[in-house]
Backbone as numpy.savetxt, mean C-alpha at the origin, in Angstrom:
# Nx Ny Nz CAx CAy CAz Cx Cy Cz
-20.50 -0.85 11.57 -19.38 -2.38 11.35 -19.14 -2.56 13.23
-19.39 -3.81 13.71 -18.25 -3.77 14.76 -17.31 -4.21 15.10
-17.46 -4.24 17.43 -15.92 -4.23 17.00 -14.91 -5.38 16.46
-15.03 -6.51 16.06 -14.99 -8.09 15.06 -14.07 -7.44 13.56
-15.22 -6.35 12.94 -15.13 -6.29 12.04 -13.83 -5.62 11.57
-14.15 -4.88 13.30 -12.82 -3.98 12.46 -11.71 -4.06 12.98
-11.31 -5.04 13.81 -10.54 -5.92 14.60 -9.26 -7.50 13.01
-10.19 -7.40 12.11 -10.32 -8.05 10.51 -9.70 -6.69 10.68
-10.28 -6.09 9.91 -9.55 -5.19 9.06 -8.07 -4.01 8.67
-8.60 -4.41 9.92 -7.23 -3.91 11.33 -6.04 -4.82 11.28
-6.53 -5.68 10.81 -5.54 -7.26 11.08 -5.00 -7.17 9.26
-5.67 -7.33 8.75 -5.56 -7.32 6.89 -4.33 -5.83 6.45
-4.48 -4.12 6.94 -3.73 -3.73 7.02 -2.22 -4.18 7.33
-1.90 -4.44 8.53 -1.62 -4.89 8.77 -0.35 -5.53 7.81
-0.69 -6.68 8.20 -0.87 -8.20 6.18 -0.01 -6.62 5.22
-0.65 -6.45 5.07 -0.20 -4.98 4.02 1.80 -4.87 3.96
0.56 -3.84 5.09 2.00 -2.91 5.52 3.15 -3.94 5.49
3.39 -4.87 6.70 4.46 -6.05 6.44 5.07 -6.09 4.95
3.75 -6.14 4.03 4.45 -7.11 2.88 4.86 -5.52 1.44
4.14 -5.00 2.11 5.30 -3.52 1.65 6.38 -3.21 2.63
6.36 -3.04 3.03 8.28 -3.49 3.81 8.76 -3.87 3.62
8.63 -6.01 2.48 9.27 -6.57 2.38 9.55 -6.48 1.51
9.08 -6.40 0.63 9.06 -5.65 -0.90 10.38 -4.82 -0.92
9.89 -3.80 -0.11 10.40 -2.46 0.06 11.83 -2.80 0.25
12.03 -3.56 1.22 14.39 -3.95 2.22 14.51 -4.68 0.68
13.88 -5.65 -0.01 14.34 -6.79 -0.84 14.52 -5.79 -2.27
14.18 -4.77 -2.48 14.04 -4.27 -3.89 15.80 -3.65 -3.00
16.27 -2.77 -2.32 17.00 -2.50 -1.49 18.21 -3.54 -1.46
18.19 -4.91 -0.67 18.78 -5.23 -1.53 18.70 -5.93 -1.86
18.31 -6.28 -2.81 18.82 -6.57 -4.14 19.76 -5.56 -4.69
19.08 -4.65 -4.88 19.69 -3.07 -5.75 21.62 -3.19 -5.35
21.11 -3.62 -4.00 22.89 -2.70 -3.08 23.99 -4.03 -3.44
23.66 -5.21 -4.59 23.45 -6.27 -5.05 24.16 -6.63 -5.77
23.75 -5.61 -6.33 23.79 -5.00 -8.10 22.89 -6.49 -8.69
21.61 -6.77 -8.03 20.64 -7.92 -8.13 20.26 -6.86 -10.20
19.69 -7.56 -10.99 19.36 -7.09 -12.44 18.03 -6.54 -11.78
18.20 -5.14 -12.75 17.16 -4.10 -12.39 15.38 -4.94 -12.51
15.54 -5.59 -13.92 14.33 -5.34 -14.13 12.99 -6.86 -12.90
14.19 -7.01 -12.67 14.12 -7.45 -10.65 14.27 -6.34 -9.57
14.67 -5.31 -9.55 14.65 -4.74 -8.95 13.31 -4.04 -8.95
13.03 -3.73 -9.93 11.97 -3.01 -10.37 10.71 -3.40 -10.36
10.00 -4.37 -10.44 9.70 -6.22 -10.64 9.08 -5.54 -8.18
10.45 -5.57 -7.45 9.83 -5.59 -6.60 9.26 -3.81 -5.98
10.43 -3.37 -6.18 9.40 -1.66 -6.20 8.45 -1.02 -6.84
7.92 -1.32 -7.26 5.99 -2.29 -8.35 5.44 -2.76 -7.59
5.66 -3.61 -6.68 4.74 -4.35 -5.70 5.15 -3.78 -4.64
6.32 -2.58 -4.33 5.67 -2.12 -3.68 5.03 -0.80 -3.41
4.87 -0.27 -4.69 3.99 0.21 -4.60 2.57 0.37 -4.23
2.99 -0.57 -5.61 0.75 -1.38 -5.71 0.28 -1.69 -4.00
1.43 -2.24 -3.50 0.50 -2.78 -2.07 0.88 -1.69 -1.28
0.79 -0.79 -1.52 1.30 0.61 -0.67 -0.58 1.03 -1.44
-1.07 1.51 -2.29 -2.15 1.69 -3.56 -3.55 1.33 -2.60
-3.00 -0.32 -2.80 -4.20 -1.20 -1.69 -4.64 -0.71 -0.72
-3.47 -0.75 -0.33 -3.57 -0.64 1.89 -4.57 1.41 1.62
-4.32 1.57 1.80 -4.37 3.72 0.99 -5.99 3.41 1.25
-6.19 2.67 -0.72 -7.63 2.50 -0.85 -8.30 1.40 0.09
-8.12 0.63 1.07 -8.38 -0.24 1.68 -8.58 0.41 3.58
-8.08 1.11 3.85 -7.99 2.13 4.26 -8.72 2.91 4.61
-8.44 3.71 2.89 -10.20 4.52 3.49 -11.85 4.15 2.60
-11.73 2.70 2.19 -12.73 2.68 1.60 -13.24 1.76 3.54
-12.96 1.11 4.17 -12.88 1.38 5.56 -13.47 1.61 6.48
-12.62 2.89 6.19 -12.52 4.19 8.24 -13.26 5.76 7.55
-13.14 5.43 5.85 -13.62 7.17 5.71 -14.51 6.89 4.30
-15.28 5.81 3.90 -16.10 5.90 3.52 -17.73 6.16 4.32
-18.12 7.16 3.69 -19.58 7.24 3.84 -20.65 6.19 3.03
-20.56 5.65 1.77 -20.57 4.05 0.80 -21.28 5.55 -0.09
-20.46 6.83 -0.33 -21.60 6.58 -1.37 -20.14 6.49 -1.71
-19.97 7.37 -3.17 -19.24 7.72 -4.20 -18.17 8.96 -3.80
-17.09 9.32 -3.06 -16.61 10.81 -3.13 -15.42 11.16 -4.19
-16.12 12.77 -4.36 -14.74 13.44 -5.08 -13.39 13.13 -5.33
-13.00 13.02 -6.76 -11.27 13.08 -6.94 -10.65 13.90 -5.95
-9.96 13.78 -5.73 -8.93 14.63 -3.76 -8.76 15.51 -5.74
-8.22 17.38 -5.00 -7.55 17.80 -6.80 -6.08 18.23 -5.34
-5.76 17.98 -6.72 -3.70 18.12 -6.61 -3.42 19.55 -6.41
-3.14 19.51 -5.86 -1.95 20.96 -5.48 -0.56 21.13 -7.13
-1.27 22.45 -7.91 0.02 22.45 -7.96 1.37 23.36 -7.29
2.86 21.88 -7.65 4.04 21.99 -6.16 4.43 23.66 -7.13
4.55 24.16 -8.59 5.17 24.85 -9.02 4.85 26.63 -8.40
């Protein structure tokens, strides 16, 4: 990938991050103002999905070797 390609990826990552922060802030503001629960939950869902999308793009663009990676094992918190 060229430097221009990385700049494009970084630009998209920044937009996703900003959208996630807006969704998170809007959910908090709406909840603090006594907004309807389904609207607050919709914003929380959007926040989580944007974060997951950001992670997938970051992983795919910067940490992928072009072949499927094995699933990461989860540690038992207990």
